[in-house]
C-alpha positions in Angstrom: 11.4 -46.9 -30.6 10.1 -45.9 -34.0 10.5 -42.2 -33.7 11.1 -40.1 -36.8 14.5 -38.4 -37.0 12.8 -35.2 -37.9 10.8 -35.3 -34.6 14.0 -35.8 -32.7 15.6 -32.9 -34.4 12.6 -30.7 -33.5 12.8 -31.8 -29.8 16.5 -31.1 -29.7 16.2 -27.6 -31.2 13.3 -26.8 -28.7 15.5 -28.1 -25.9 18.4 -25.9 -26.9 16.2 -22.8 -27.2 14.5 -23.3 -23.8 17.2 -25.1 -21.7 18.4 -21.9 -20.1 14.9 -21.2 -18.6 15.2 -24.4 -16.6 18.1 -23.0 -14.6 16.9 -19.4 -14.5 16.0 -17.9 -11.1 12.4 -17.0 -10.3 13.2 -13.3 -10.8 14.7 -13.9 -14.2 11.6 -15.9 -15.3 9.2 -13.3 -14.0 11.1 -10.5 -15.9 10.8 -12.3 -19.3 7.4 -13.7 -18.8 4.2 -11.7 -19.1 3.4 -8.1 -19.6 4.8 -5.2 -17.6 2.8 -4.4 -14.5 3.3 -0.6 -14.9 2.0 -0.7 -18.4 -1.1 -2.7 -17.2 -1.7 -0.2 -14.4 -1.5 2.7 -16.9 -3.9 0.9 -19.2 -6.4 0.3 -16.4 -6.2 3.9 -15.4 -6.8 5.0 -19.0 -9.8 2.7 -19.4 -11.3 3.8 -16.1 -11.1 7.5 -17.2 -12.7 6.7 -20.6 -15.4 4.7 -18.9 -16.2 7.6 -16.5 -16.2 10.1 -19.4 -18.6 7.9 -21.5 -20.9 7.3 -18.5 -21.1 11.0 -17.9 -21.7 11.7 -21.6 -24.4 9.1 -21.7 -26.0 10.6 -18.7 -26.1 14.0 -20.4 -27.6 12.5 -23.6 -30.1 10.6 -21.5 -31.1 13.8 -19.7 -31.4 15.8 -22.9 -33.6 13.2 -24.6 -35.8 12.9 -21.5 -36.6 16.7 -21.7 -38.1 16.4 -25.2 
């Protein structure tokens, strides 16, 4: 096969970096992959509070402009 030696070197280095993931348990893979669930829940709560605050503020502004 006419494969460049540089390409083979790249494949080998990627294999060496990621080979341990092949033999990792599902729990180990889920720990290292993806964002933390607690952080995401906290962010969702923060955004929900901000959304409620802004909706209330918009309602007040809308009421004030309707009275004019």
